[in-house]
N, CA, C and O atoms as a GROMACS GRO file, in nm:
protein
  340
    1UNK      N    1   0.102  -0.118  -0.022
    1UNK     CA    2   0.003  -0.002   0.025
    1UNK      C    3   0.094   0.122   0.034
    1UNK      O    4   0.038   0.230   0.014
    2UNK      N    5   0.198   0.122   0.056
    2UNK     CA    6   0.293   0.268   0.069
    2UNK      C    7   0.354   0.314  -0.050
    2UNK      O    8   0.403   0.424  -0.076
    3UNK      N    9   0.339   0.177  -0.142
    3UNK     CA   10   0.466   0.153  -0.256
    3UNK      C   11   0.404   0.283  -0.372
    3UNK      O   12   0.472   0.331  -0.463
    4UNK      N   13   0.273   0.316  -0.340
    4UNK     CA   14   0.194   0.422  -0.481
    4UNK      C   15   0.223   0.569  -0.385
    4UNK      O   16   0.146   0.656  -0.425
    5UNK      N   17   0.296   0.611  -0.293
    5UNK     CA   18   0.329   0.713  -0.257
    5UNK      C   19   0.468   0.765  -0.329
    5UNK      O   20   0.481   0.879  -0.372
    6UNK      N   21   0.569   0.663  -0.334
    6UNK     CA   22   0.708   0.697  -0.371
    6UNK      C   23   0.727   0.743  -0.509
    6UNK      O   24   0.816   0.826  -0.528
    7UNK      N   25   0.647   0.697  -0.625
    7UNK     CA   26   0.648   0.765  -0.730
    7UNK      C   27   0.636   0.902  -0.723
    7UNK      O   28   0.686   0.975  -0.808
    8UNK      N   29   0.558   0.952  -0.606
    8UNK     CA   30   0.465   1.062  -0.609
    8UNK      C   31   0.592   1.211  -0.578
    8UNK      O   32   0.623   1.320  -0.626
    9UNK      N   33   0.620   1.133  -0.484
    9UNK     CA   34   0.760   1.188  -0.406
    9UNK      C   35   0.908   1.232  -0.500
    9UNK      O   36   0.968   1.339  -0.491
   10UNK      N   37   0.938   1.131  -0.579
   10UNK     CA   38   1.017   1.113  -0.644
   10UNK      C   39   0.977   1.240  -0.797
   10UNK      O   40   1.075   1.299  -0.844
   11UNK      N   41   0.841   1.268  -0.857
   11UNK     CA   42   0.821   1.373  -0.935
   11UNK      C   43   0.870   1.487  -0.891
   11UNK      O   44   0.966   1.544  -0.942
   12UNK      N   45   0.770   1.548  -0.739
   12UNK     CA   46   0.771   1.641  -0.694
   12UNK      C   47   0.902   1.698  -0.652
   12UNK      O   48   0.914   1.820  -0.650
   13UNK      N   49   1.028   1.599  -0.610
   13UNK     CA   50   1.161   1.636  -0.591
   13UNK      C   51   1.225   1.645  -0.709
   13UNK      O   52   1.327   1.713  -0.725
   14UNK      N   53   1.176   1.583  -0.789
   14UNK     CA   54   1.262   1.628  -0.932
   14UNK      C   55   1.215   1.767  -0.979
   14UNK      O   56   1.283   1.859  -1.023
   15UNK      N   57   1.069   1.759  -0.958
   15UNK     CA   58   1.020   1.929  -1.033
   15UNK      C   59   1.070   2.048  -0.961
   15UNK      O   60   1.081   2.160  -1.012
   16UNK      N   61   1.118   1.999  -0.759
   16UNK     CA   62   1.143   2.097  -0.726
   16UNK      C   63   1.308   2.114  -0.788
   16UNK      O   64   1.337   2.229  -0.822
   17UNK      N   65   1.414   2.013  -0.806
   17UNK     CA   66   1.541   2.027  -0.824
   17UNK      C   67   1.566   2.122  -0.966
   17UNK      O   68   1.656   2.204  -0.985
   18UNK      N   69   1.466   2.087  -1.049
   18UNK     CA   70   1.461   2.119  -1.173
   18UNK      C   71   1.438   2.296  -1.182
   18UNK      O   72   1.491   2.391  -1.240
   19UNK      N   73   1.351   2.279  -1.108
   19UNK     CA   74   1.282   2.459  -1.096
   19UNK      C   75   1.424   2.528  -1.006
   19UNK      O   76   1.491   2.622  -1.049
   20UNK      N   77   1.443   2.470  -0.901
   20UNK     CA   78   1.548   2.561  -0.858
   20UNK      C   79   1.692   2.588  -0.944
   20UNK      O   80   1.743   2.700  -0.941
   21UNK      N   81   1.761   2.468  -1.030
   21UNK     CA   82   1.853   2.526  -1.112
   21UNK      C   83   1.820   2.590  -1.218
   21UNK      O   84   1.900   2.673  -1.262
   22UNK      N   85   1.720   2.573  -1.271
   22UNK     CA   86   1.634   2.676  -1.379
   22UNK      C   87   1.648   2.835  -1.294
   22UNK      O   88   1.686   2.932  -1.360
   23UNK      N   89   1.622   2.845  -1.179
   23UNK     CA   90   1.618   2.994  -1.118
   23UNK      C   91   1.747   3.018  -1.071
   23UNK      O   92   1.789   3.134  -1.078
   24UNK      N   93   1.822   2.927  -1.022
   24UNK     CA   94   2.000   2.981  -1.012
   24UNK      C   95   2.074   3.010  -1.143
   24UNK      O   96   2.149   3.108  -1.145
   25UNK      N   97   2.059   2.921  -1.274
   25UNK     CA   98   2.093   3.020  -1.337
   25UNK      C   99   2.054   3.101  -1.440
   25UNK      O  100   2.120   3.147  -1.533
   26UNK      N  101   1.891   3.118  -1.400
   26UNK     CA  102   1.893   3.230  -1.470
   26UNK      C  103   1.921   3.385  -1.379
   26UNK      O  104   1.928   3.496  -1.432
   27UNK      N  105   1.934   3.358  -1.235
   27UNK     CA  106   1.979   3.465  -1.187
   27UNK      C  107   2.067   3.517  -1.173
   27UNK      O  108   2.078   3.636  -1.144
   28UNK      N  109   2.191   3.405  -1.197
   28UNK     CA  110   2.341   3.378  -1.237
   28UNK      C  111   2.362   3.466  -1.378
   28UNK      O  112   2.432   3.566  -1.387
   29UNK      N  113   2.302   3.419  -1.463
   29UNK     CA  114   2.316   3.508  -1.646
   29UNK      C  115   2.316   3.617  -1.631
   29UNK      O  116   2.408   3.681  -1.682
   30UNK      N  117   2.175   3.709  -1.527
   30UNK     CA  118   2.145   3.818  -1.523
   30UNK      C  119   2.285   3.891  -1.452
   30UNK      O  120   2.353   3.974  -1.513
   31UNK      N  121   2.305   3.859  -1.358
   31UNK     CA  122   2.428   3.861  -1.269
   31UNK      C  123   2.554   3.914  -1.384
   31UNK      O  124   2.599   4.029  -1.381
   32UNK      N  125   2.586   3.838  -1.456
   32UNK     CA  126   2.716   3.798  -1.574
   32UNK      C  127   2.678   3.908  -1.670
   32UNK      O  128   2.768   3.983  -1.707
   33UNK      N  129   2.542   3.929  -1.721
   33UNK     CA  130   2.528   4.028  -1.849
   33UNK      C  131   2.567   4.119  -1.721
   33UNK      O  132   2.674   4.095  -1.664
   34UNK      N  133   2.494   4.208  -1.679
   34UNK     CA  134   2.512   4.332  -1.554
   34UNK      C  135   2.645   4.363  -1.544
   34UNK      O  136   2.697   4.473  -1.528
   35UNK      N  137   2.710   4.225  -1.560
   35UNK     CA  138   2.863   4.251  -1.491
   35UNK      C  139   2.946   4.285  -1.600
   35UNK      O  140   3.026   4.379  -1.595
   36UNK      N  141   2.928   4.198  -1.721
   36UNK     CA  142   2.993   4.258  -1.858
   36UNK      C  143   2.933   4.355  -1.953
   36UNK      O  144   2.987   4.385  -2.060
   37UNK      N  145   2.817   4.406  -1.911
   37UNK     CA  146   2.787   4.503  -1.945
   37UNK      C  147   2.784   4.481  -2.156
   37UNK      O  148   2.737   4.385  -2.215
   38UNK      N  149   2.836   4.576  -2.205
   38UNK     CA  150   2.833   4.589  -2.361
   38UNK      C  151   2.955   4.501  -2.384
   38UNK      O  152   2.951   4.473  -2.504
   39UNK      N  153   3.056   4.445  -2.330
   39UNK     CA  154   3.189   4.371  -2.355
   39UNK      C  155   3.303   4.413  -2.234
   39UNK      O  156   3.305   4.492  -2.140
   40UNK      N  157   3.387   4.320  -2.290
   40UNK     CA  158   3.522   4.340  -2.241
   40UNK      C  159   3.628   4.418  -2.316
   40UNK      O  160   3.624   4.390  -2.435
   41UNK      N  161   3.738   4.522  -2.280
   41UNK     CA  162   3.789   4.559  -2.347
   41UNK      C  163   3.947   4.460  -2.374
   41UNK      O  164   4.033   4.445  -2.288
   42UNK      N  165   3.952   4.417  -2.479
   42UNK     CA  166   4.059   4.297  -2.524
   42UNK      C  167   4.208   4.344  -2.477
   42UNK      O  168   4.297   4.258  -2.482
   43UNK      N  169   4.242   4.486  -2.429
   43UNK     CA  170   4.375   4.545  -2.421
   43UNK      C  171   4.379   4.555  -2.264
   43UNK      O  172   4.487   4.554  -2.204
   44UNK      N  173   4.274   4.565  -2.209
   44UNK     CA  174   4.312   4.626  -2.048
   44UNK      C  175   4.206   4.511  -1.975
   44UNK      O  176   4.252   4.462  -1.872
   45UNK      N  177   4.060   4.461  -2.021
   45UNK     CA  178   3.996   4.383  -1.973
   45UNK      C  179   3.908   4.457  -1.882
   45UNK      O  180   3.870   4.405  -1.777
   46UNK      N  181   3.882   4.548  -1.909
   46UNK     CA  182   3.760   4.669  -1.836
   46UNK      C  183   3.637   4.661  -1.908
   46UNK      O  184   3.620   4.642  -2.028
   47UNK      N  185   3.551   4.678  -1.816
   47UNK     CA  186   3.390   4.675  -1.895
   47UNK      C  187   3.419   4.818  -1.978
   47UNK      O  188   3.496   4.912  -1.963
   48UNK      N  189   3.303   4.778  -2.084
   48UNK     CA  190   3.299   4.868  -2.201
   48UNK      C  191   3.137   4.952  -2.125
   48UNK      O  192   3.035   4.903  -2.078
   49UNK      N  193   3.176   5.072  -2.143
   49UNK     CA  194   3.065   5.179  -2.058
   49UNK      C  195   3.004   5.237  -2.216
   49UNK      O  196   3.101   5.203  -2.284
   50UNK      N  197   2.944   5.278  -2.277
   50UNK     CA  198   2.865   5.387  -2.369
   50UNK      C  199   2.989   5.305  -2.531
   50UNK      O  200   3.035   5.390  -2.607
   51UNK      N  201   3.018   5.187  -2.554
   51UNK     CA  202   3.066   5.160  -2.612
   51UNK      C  203   3.241   5.225  -2.651
   51UNK      O  204   3.304   5.242  -2.755
   52UNK      N  205   3.269   5.248  -2.504
   52UNK     CA  206   3.388   5.279  -2.522
   52UNK      C  207   3.510   5.229  -2.383
   52UNK      O  208   3.445   5.214  -2.279
   53UNK      N  209   3.607   5.213  -2.369
   53UNK     CA  210   3.629   5.176  -2.276
   53UNK      C  211   3.750   5.246  -2.150
   53UNK      O  212   3.869   5.274  -2.157
   54UNK      N  213   3.658   5.253  -2.051
   54UNK     CA  214   3.734   5.383  -1.989
   54UNK      C  215   3.863   5.431  -1.936
   54UNK      O  216   3.908   5.544  -1.917
   55UNK      N  217   3.926   5.272  -1.914
   55UNK     CA  218   4.066   5.326  -1.907
   55UNK      C  219   4.171   5.336  -2.062
   55UNK      O  220   4.271   5.408  -2.064
   56UNK      N  221   4.141   5.281  -2.141
   56UNK     CA  222   4.218   5.263  -2.242
   56UNK      C  223   4.173   5.469  -2.302
   56UNK      O  224   4.269   5.542  -2.327
   57UNK      N  225   4.092   5.500  -2.308
   57UNK     CA  226   4.037   5.616  -2.388
   57UNK      C  227   4.045   5.707  -2.293
   57UNK      O  228   3.984   5.807  -2.329
   58UNK      N  229   4.107   5.724  -2.156
   58UNK     CA  230   4.124   5.782  -2.105
   58UNK      C  231   4.268   5.836  -2.088
   58UNK      O  232   4.308   5.944  -2.044
   59UNK      N  233   4.342   5.716  -2.144
   59UNK     CA  234   4.473   5.665  -2.172
   59UNK      C  235   4.499   5.806  -2.286
   59UNK      O  236   4.577   5.900  -2.282
   60UNK      N  237   4.384   5.761  -2.391
   60UNK     CA  238   4.415   5.812  -2.541
   60UNK      C  239   4.390   5.966  -2.490
   60UNK      O  240   4.499   6.022  -2.500
   61UNK      N  241   4.313   6.036  -2.450
   61UNK     CA  242   4.270   6.159  -2.407
   61UNK      C  243   4.368   6.262  -2.354
   61UNK      O  244   4.375   6.383  -2.378
   62UNK      N  245   4.450   6.173  -2.264
   62UNK     CA  246   4.582   6.214  -2.149
   62UNK      C  247   4.673   6.257  -2.313
   62UNK      O  248   4.731   6.360  -2.347
   63UNK      N  249   4.658   6.173  -2.359
   63UNK     CA  250   4.792   6.139  -2.429
   63UNK      C  251   4.796   6.260  -2.553
   63UNK      O  252   4.898   6.303  -2.605
   64UNK      N  253   4.679   6.292  -2.579
   64UNK     CA  254   4.634   6.375  -2.707
   64UNK      C  255   4.617   6.515  -2.627
   64UNK      O  256   4.599   6.612  -2.701
   65UNK      N  257   4.621   6.537  -2.502
   65UNK     CA  258   4.606   6.670  -2.410
   65UNK      C  259   4.737   6.725  -2.388
   65UNK      O  260   4.764   6.845  -2.381
   66UNK      N  261   4.834   6.607  -2.373
   66UNK     CA  262   4.986   6.612  -2.302
   66UNK      C  263   5.066   6.640  -2.480
   66UNK      O  264   5.188   6.656  -2.484
   67UNK      N  265   5.018   6.642  -2.558
   67UNK     CA  266   5.073   6.659  -2.689
   67UNK      C  267   5.028   6.801  -2.771
   67UNK      O  268   5.093   6.856  -2.859
   68UNK      N  269   4.913   6.840  -2.722
   68UNK     CA  270   4.875   6.970  -2.760
   68UNK      C  271   4.940   7.064  -2.637
   68UNK      O  272   4.960   7.185  -2.651
   69UNK      N  273   4.964   7.000  -2.534
   69UNK     CA  274   5.038   7.113  -2.431
   69UNK      C  275   5.181   7.142  -2.506
   69UNK      O  276   5.236   7.251  -2.525
   70UNK      N  277   5.231   6.993  -2.549
   70UNK     CA  278   5.372   7.043  -2.580
   70UNK      C  279   5.395   7.103  -2.721
   70UNK      O  280   5.500   7.155  -2.760
   71UNK      N  281   5.300   7.090  -2.781
   71UNK     CA  282   5.305   7.203  -2.892
   71UNK      C  283   5.267   7.313  -2.898
   71UNK      O  284   5.297   7.383  -2.995
   72UNK      N  285   5.192   7.358  -2.797
   72UNK     CA  286   5.197   7.492  -2.778
   72UNK      C  287   5.304   7.597  -2.730
   72UNK      O  288   5.327   7.715  -2.758
   73UNK      N  289   5.380   7.465  -2.614
   73UNK     CA  290   5.485   7.504  -2.539
   73UNK      C  291   5.605   7.565  -2.653
   73UNK      O  292   5.653   7.677  -2.636
   74UNK      N  293   5.647   7.476  -2.771
   74UNK     CA  294   5.728   7.460  -2.859
   74UNK      C  295   5.679   7.595  -2.962
   74UNK      O  296   5.754   7.688  -2.993
   75UNK      N  297   5.548   7.583  -3.002
   75UNK     CA  298   5.511   7.722  -3.085
   75UNK      C  299   5.542   7.833  -3.022
   75UNK      O  300   5.587   7.918  -3.099
   76UNK      N  301   5.536   7.860  -2.931
   76UNK     CA  302   5.556   8.002  -2.819
   76UNK      C  303   5.709   7.977  -2.778
   76UNK      O  304   5.784   8.073  -2.758
   77UNK      N  305   5.750   7.848  -2.766
   77UNK     CA  306   5.920   7.885  -2.709
   77UNK      C  307   5.996   7.938  -2.819
   77UNK      O  308   6.067   8.039  -2.812
   78UNK      N  309   5.973   7.852  -2.945
   78UNK     CA  310   6.092   7.900  -3.067
   78UNK      C  311   6.019   7.941  -3.175
   78UNK      O  312   6.070   7.951  -3.287
   79UNK      N  313   5.865   7.976  -3.147
   79UNK     CA  314   5.816   8.049  -3.263
   79UNK      C  315   5.807   7.959  -3.326
   79UNK      O  316   5.722   8.017  -3.394
   80UNK      N  317   5.815   7.853  -3.379
   80UNK     CA  318   5.791   7.787  -3.515
   80UNK      C  319   5.634   7.720  -3.479
   80UNK      O  320   5.570   7.718  -3.374
   81UNK      N  321   5.593   7.648  -3.666
   81UNK     CA  322   5.488   7.656  -3.668
   81UNK      C  323   5.488   7.523  -3.700
   81UNK      O  324   5.551   7.503  -3.803
   82UNK      N  325   5.427   7.393  -3.635
   82UNK     CA  326   5.470   7.256  -3.657
   82UNK      C  327   5.312   7.213  -3.724
   82UNK      O  328   5.225   7.299  -3.736
   83UNK      N  329   5.289   7.072  -3.762
   83UNK     CA  330   5.168   7.017  -3.831
   83UNK      C  331   5.042   7.006  -3.714
   83UNK      O  332   5.039   6.933  -3.615
   84UNK      N  333   4.982   7.063  -3.742
   84UNK     CA  334   4.902   7.057  -3.619
   84UNK      C  335   4.784   6.920  -3.606
   84UNK      O  336   4.694   6.883  -3.681
   85UNK      N  337   4.830   6.873  -3.482
   85UNK     CA  338   4.761   6.749  -3.407
   85UNK      C  339   4.607   6.804  -3.409
   85UNK      O  340   4.517   6.737  -3.360
   0.00000   0.00000   0.00000
């Protein structure tokens, strides 16, 4: 008589495990998508935001500002005309 309930318990346990795994994987997937965002920079490995790498683009902008300052200094000191940067 007690044999009839065992298959019901196994079905309930298997459905519960299946649903738990699906929920766990779904939350994990959302968490990874949130962390990665639009992607990862190939050079430095940071998260891409607004289709730009915050670290690499900051270095590029700093280099451009530095070169402009050097250009201005050379032009003022030596009164020479260089190619426009």
